[in-house]
N, C-alpha and C positions, 0 to 999 in steps of 0.2 A: 114068871112071864117075861120080866126084863132080861133074865138070863137067856131065855130062848130067843129074844130079839137081837141080842148082841152078835151072834154068828151071822145072822141075816144082814145086819148093818155093815159088818166087816166085809161080807161078800159083795154087797153093793158098792162099797168104797173101793174095793179091789178091782171090780169090773170097770168102775168109772176111771180109776187111775190107769188101768190097762188101755182103755179107750183113748184117753188123752195121750198116753205114750205112743200108741199106734198112729194117732193123728200127727204127732210131732215127727215121727219117723217118716211117714208118708210125705209130709210137707218138706222135710229135708231131702227126701229122694227126688221129689219134683223139682226142687231148687237145683240140685246137682244135675239132673237131666237137662234142664233148660240151660244151665251154665255150659255144659258140654256141647249142647246143640249150637249155641251162639258162637262158642269158640271154634267148633268144627266148621261152621258156615264161613267164618273169617279165614281160616286156614285153607279150606278147599278153594275159596275164591282167589286167594293169593297164589297158591301153588298148583292148583288142579288136583284131581283125584289121585293121579299116578304118583305125584311127588309129595303129596301131603302124607304125614305119618301120624299114627295114633299118639306117639310120644309128644309131637308138637302140639297136638290138640289138647292133650291132658295138661301139658305145661302151661298153656294159655288159660285153661279153665281152672288150674290149680287143683286138679283132681288126680286120683290114682288111676293108672292104666287099666286096672281090673274093672273099674267102674264102667268103661266103655262096653266091655263084654256083658256086664250085668244089665245095663240099660238098653243096649242096642244089638248085642250079639256079636257083630264084627264091623269092620270098617265100611263095607259095602252097605250094610243096613243103616249105619249112621249117616252115610252119604245120601241114602234114599230119604231118610227123615229130614235131612237138610233141604233136599229138593222140595219136599212137601211143605216145609216151613217157608221156603222162598216163594212158593206159589200163593201163599196167603196174602191178602191185601194188607198193606201197612196202614198207618194213620192217613186217612184221606185217599187211600189207594183204590184201585179198580177191582171190584169183585167180579170174578169170571164164572158165571153160571151158564152152562151149556143149554141152549134153547131146545125145546122138544121138537121133534119132527112132526108130531101130530098137528093137524090143523092146516095152516098155510105154510108150505116149505119155503116160499119166496121170502116171507116175513122172517122166518127163522134164519135164512141166509143173511139177511140184512142185519139181524141182531148179532150174529156171530162175527160178521165182518166188523161191525161197530166195536164189539168187545175186543177183538184182536188189535184194531187200530188204537183204541184207547190204552190198552195194556202196553202196546209197543212204545207209546210216548208217556207212560206213567213216570213221574219224577218223584221217586221216594227211595229211601235206603233199601227197602225190600226189592224194588224194581232193579236197582243197581246191582244188588246181590244176585238176583235171578239172571241178569244179563251176563255178569262175569262168570257165573257157573256154567252157563250154556256155551259162552264163547270159548272157555277152556276146552270143552269137548269138541267144538268145531276145529279148533287149532290143533289139538292133540287127542284125537279119539283113542280110546283105550278100553280097558275092561269094564268101565262103568258107563260107556256110551249107550248101551242097550237099556240100562236103567233110566237114563235121562230121557230116552225116547218113550219108554213105557209110562213114566210118571208125568212128564211135562208135555210131550207132543201127541202121543197116541190118542188120548181121549178126545182132543179137538179134531184130529184127523179122522177118527172113526165117525164122529158125529157129522162132520162135513160130508163124508162119503154117503151117509144116510140121507142127508138133506139134498145133496146134488143128485143122488140116485132117484129120489122121489120126484124131483123136477124133470129129470130126463126120462123117467119111466124105465130105468135100467137098474140092475142089481148094484148094490153098494160096492161089490168087488169087480165090477166090469171095468175093463181098461179105459174106456172113455170116461167113466165116472171118476176114476183115479186121476186121469190127465186133467180133467176140469178142476178137481180139488187142488192139484199142484199148481195150476195156473192162478187160482184164487190166492193161495198162500204166497205164491211168488209176487203177486201185486202188493200184498201187505208188506212182505219182506223188503221190497224195493224202497218203499217210503220209510220203513223202519231202520234199515241198515245202510242206506245210501245218502245219509244226511250231508256229509261233506261235499259229495258230488252234486246233490240237489241244491245246496246253497249256492254253488257256483253257476249252475245252469238256470236256476229259478230263485233268485235272491229273495223275492217277495214271499215265497212259500216257507214260512217259519213254523208251520204246524201248530198254529193257535187253535183253540177249541173250534171256532167256526171253520177253519181250514181242515181240521180233522173230520168234521162232519161232511165237508165237501169231498174229501178223499174217500170217506166211507160210502157216500152215495154214488161216487163214480165207480168204485170197485164193484159194488153190489149191482148197480145198473148195467155196467159193462158186461159183467159175468152173466147176469140174468138174461140179457138180450141174446147171448149165444146159447145159453141153456134152453131157453124157450124155443129158439129156432131149431135146435137139435132134438127137442123132445119128441119121443115116438107118439104116433096117434094112439088114442085109447083103443080103437078097434084094431084087432089083429096084432096087438102088442106082443103076445107070446111068439107069434110067427116071425116077428121082425127082430127079436132079440138074438144077438150074436153069441 
C-alpha cells in the first residue's frame, strides 16, 4: 500500500515544484517587462520616438535587446505600451473615464470638459511623462504620430463627436459636428498650453481648483449655448440634414 502511494506523492511534489518554478519565471518576466517599460518611457520622453533606440532602452533597463522583441514585438509596440502606461493615473492622478452619450448629452459634455481640464493641469510624474511624449510628436511628427493619435486622442475625439452630434441632432461625422468638437478642444488647449501668455495677460488666473471649475463651466456653458442655438428641430430632422 505504502509502495503504491510513493509514486503518487512524488508526482504531487513534482507538480508543486513545477508550479512554483512557473510562478517564479512568470514573476521574473513581469519584473523584466515593467523594467523595460519604465526605461522606454524615460528614453522616449527624452529623445522622442524617432531618435530613441532599443539599445538605449535596454541599456537603461539592464536587459538584453532580445527581450524587447519577446515582450513587445518591436519598437512601435513598445512605444504603444508606453503611451497606454502614460495614460494611467499616477498616485493622486486624474482617472479619465469617457462619459456615456446615453441620457443627457449636455451633462456628458460637461463631464468630459471637466475631465479634460483636470487632466490638463494634473501635477504628477505620470502627467509630466504624458505631456513630454505628446509634445515630442507635435514638435517632430513621424512614424509614430498616428499611434499617438489612435491611443491618446481618438477615443476622446470620437466620444465628443457622439455627444456633440446628439446635441445638434446631426451625425457624428457631419462637418458642423466636427467643427464644434474642434472648437471645444481648442478652448481647453488654450488654457492648458498658453500658461506663460495667460500669466502675463491675467496674473490672477493661476488655475487653482476653484478656477479650474470656473474654466470648465465657462467652456461647457459657452459651447452649449451655441450647440443648443444650432440644434435642428425634432420635426423634419431628416429633411434638414445636410
